[in-house]
Legacy VTK file of the C-alpha trace (Angstrom):
# vtk DataFile Version 3.0
C-alpha trace
ASCII
DATASET POLYDATA
POINTS 206 float
-16.522 1.906 -40.628
-14.488 5.076 -40.209
-12.159 6.461 -42.858
-8.576 6.883 -41.736
-7.727 10.018 -43.734
-7.246 12.688 -41.037
-8.247 15.818 -42.956
-11.803 15.580 -44.209
-12.799 18.389 -46.550
-16.193 20.030 -46.483
-18.245 19.902 -49.682
-17.162 23.368 -50.840
-13.486 22.486 -50.359
-13.942 19.144 -52.102
-15.511 20.776 -55.159
-13.015 23.622 -55.359
-9.916 21.435 -54.926
-10.995 18.557 -57.154
-8.734 18.096 -60.173
-8.476 15.489 -62.897
-5.339 13.657 -61.793
-3.474 11.159 -63.961
-0.369 10.480 -61.816
-0.726 9.028 -58.340
1.456 8.320 -55.312
2.598 4.725 -55.577
1.133 3.247 -52.411
-1.671 0.726 -51.803
-5.161 2.092 -51.366
-6.282 2.241 -47.745
-9.145 -0.246 -47.698
-11.143 1.510 -44.974
-11.031 4.728 -46.982
-11.978 2.831 -50.130
-15.035 1.319 -48.462
-16.043 4.703 -47.082
-15.844 6.274 -50.553
-18.054 3.486 -51.898
-20.488 3.903 -49.006
-20.778 7.644 -49.536
-21.278 7.218 -53.277
-24.050 4.714 -52.585
-25.956 7.451 -50.713
-26.589 9.271 -54.001
-30.246 9.952 -54.781
-32.141 8.177 -57.527
-35.673 8.289 -58.889
-37.926 5.888 -56.937
-34.787 5.028 -54.931
-33.898 2.679 -57.781
-30.159 2.608 -57.003
-29.283 1.274 -60.437
-25.541 1.804 -59.921
-23.056 -0.973 -59.374
-19.337 -0.699 -58.576
-16.463 -2.929 -59.696
-13.243 -2.170 -57.801
-10.074 -3.161 -59.631
-6.828 -3.303 -57.636
-5.177 -6.380 -59.118
-2.282 -5.185 -61.349
-2.969 -7.774 -64.045
-6.631 -6.797 -64.315
-5.730 -3.104 -64.323
-3.404 -3.794 -67.232
-6.247 -5.410 -69.148
-8.480 -2.430 -68.402
-5.729 -0.088 -69.577
-5.480 -2.004 -72.843
-9.245 -1.594 -73.258
-8.830 2.133 -72.529
-6.479 2.743 -75.450
-3.372 2.502 -73.260
-4.157 5.438 -70.993
-1.548 5.288 -68.247
-3.658 6.538 -65.352
-5.330 3.129 -65.160
-2.223 1.264 -64.030
-0.724 4.295 -62.271
-3.631 4.539 -59.826
-3.736 2.118 -56.866
-7.423 1.439 -57.554
-9.839 1.870 -60.438
-13.561 1.935 -59.775
-15.777 0.940 -62.673
-19.182 2.559 -62.197
-21.960 0.960 -64.210
-25.713 0.510 -64.154
-27.544 -2.794 -64.189
-31.184 -2.054 -64.849
-32.077 -5.712 -65.313
-30.818 -6.584 -61.832
-32.669 -3.543 -60.520
-35.940 -4.789 -62.018
-35.450 -8.334 -60.737
-34.850 -7.152 -57.168
-36.936 -3.977 -57.133
-38.669 -4.786 -53.836
-35.317 -4.361 -52.081
-35.364 -0.642 -52.859
-38.752 0.026 -51.246
-38.261 1.773 -47.915
-38.911 -0.580 -44.962
-41.047 2.092 -43.357
-43.584 1.654 -46.158
-44.184 -1.997 -45.269
-45.511 -4.672 -47.584
-47.705 -2.134 -49.343
-44.605 -0.183 -50.276
-42.911 -3.267 -51.659
-45.940 -4.111 -53.754
-46.201 -0.510 -54.937
-42.541 -0.449 -55.924
-42.980 -3.565 -58.048
-46.136 -2.211 -59.659
-44.488 1.122 -60.476
-41.400 -0.375 -62.086
-43.309 -3.016 -64.025
-45.669 -0.343 -65.297
-42.994 2.143 -66.308
-40.332 -0.201 -67.676
-42.147 -3.422 -68.516
-42.994 -2.258 -72.019
-39.506 -0.957 -72.809
-36.720 -2.954 -74.357
-33.453 -3.619 -72.538
-31.619 -0.741 -74.208
-34.340 1.803 -73.437
-34.577 1.052 -69.757
-30.816 0.655 -69.629
-30.437 4.300 -70.652
-32.703 5.360 -67.808
-30.667 3.269 -65.403
-27.501 4.932 -66.649
-28.942 8.383 -65.968
-29.261 7.376 -62.307
-25.790 5.791 -62.131
-24.281 9.030 -63.417
-25.445 10.727 -60.226
-23.525 8.208 -58.121
-20.485 8.714 -60.364
-20.448 12.402 -59.445
-20.981 11.633 -55.770
-18.036 9.237 -55.852
-15.640 11.876 -57.168
-16.624 14.281 -54.413
-16.538 11.572 -51.744
-12.999 10.665 -52.812
-11.821 14.260 -52.795
-13.504 14.881 -49.448
-11.334 12.143 -47.930
-8.178 13.527 -49.522
-8.081 11.338 -52.629
-8.104 12.214 -56.294
-9.690 10.838 -59.435
-10.082 11.387 -63.156
-13.382 10.480 -64.832
-12.877 8.401 -67.968
-15.184 7.542 -70.845
-12.447 6.747 -73.358
-12.571 2.950 -73.344
-14.120 0.034 -75.186
-17.222 -1.011 -73.205
-17.479 -4.469 -74.743
-13.913 -5.300 -73.700
-14.412 -4.019 -70.150
-17.574 -6.123 -69.867
-15.604 -9.172 -70.982
-12.681 -8.514 -68.634
-14.943 -8.099 -65.601
-17.439 -10.790 -66.599
-20.343 -8.338 -66.669
-23.613 -8.970 -68.521
-23.974 -7.488 -71.985
-26.842 -5.214 -70.929
-24.929 -3.184 -68.320
-24.054 0.395 -69.221
-21.057 2.342 -67.981
-21.068 5.697 -66.241
-17.271 5.609 -66.491
-13.950 4.442 -65.141
-12.550 6.235 -62.110
-8.846 5.862 -61.281
-8.426 6.622 -57.578
-5.475 7.504 -55.361
-3.403 10.294 -53.796
-2.219 12.875 -56.302
1.445 12.901 -57.365
0.850 16.074 -59.403
-1.392 19.071 -58.923
-3.181 19.001 -62.252
-4.529 22.041 -64.043
-6.604 24.574 -62.109
-10.246 24.939 -63.026
-11.066 26.732 -66.282
-14.832 27.091 -66.491
-17.510 29.280 -68.047
-18.822 31.981 -65.752
-22.175 31.404 -64.106
-23.585 34.183 -66.270
-22.434 32.412 -69.448
-24.259 29.180 -68.686
-27.324 30.360 -66.761
-30.672 31.944 -67.583
-32.691 33.453 -64.766
-36.477 33.640 -64.983
LINES 1 207
206 0 1 2 3 4 5 6 7 8 9 10 11 12 13 14 15 16 17 18 19 20 21 22 23 24 25 26 27 28 29 30 31 32 33 34 35 36 37 38 39 40 41 42 43 44 45 46 47 48 49 50 51 52 53 54 55 56 57 58 59 60 61 62 63 64 65 66 67 68 69 70 71 72 73 74 75 76 77 78 79 80 81 82 83 84 85 86 87 88 89 90 91 92 93 94 95 96 97 98 99 100 101 102 103 104 105 106 107 108 109 110 111 112 113 114 115 116 117 118 119 120 121 122 123 124 125 126 127 128 129 130 131 132 133 134 135 136 137 138 139 140 141 142 143 144 145 146 147 148 149 150 151 152 153 154 155 156 157 158 159 160 161 162 163 164 165 166 167 168 169 170 171 172 173 174 175 176 177 178 179 180 181 182 183 184 185 186 187 188 189 190 191 192 193 194 195 196 197 198 199 200 201 202 203 204 205
């Protein structure tokens, strides 16, 4: 599947031009571009190739309104043509762990993948292993923002919402954990330019 956005940004351009955008052009999301953004985000790395992330794409206006209500009324939810809910499901990951073993490793790889995950996570409770799964989903969340910007779209990462209500709205299991909500569309405003610490302020060299 090929994205239809004509001007694809390189990674440097995507990072430097990314902004947190809360007002979007009022047009439907191009579905080919949407699928390409999801595909690119799914290429994010994860420990043991666990791929704990899951995506819920909300485009229905009524469902977006419910999500907005669960996000304390923040208007970017209904203003964006699509909202991607990025979450981790570590329990599903554990139940289907053989699927993440590389085919090139054969049956031995599948057995090894199961043994590794059972050994590492079998003694943990749902919340403990859920936190590990979330740490992997956060990587995909970052990839998704850059994938969107690279195809000419904009986003704003959101953690200001009530997780239990979003789970209920989307019919998600209680154990899933959220990396965040990501309104997605073409910017109708430029947003603030970057204001960041200098590299020297945040880095130690050894």
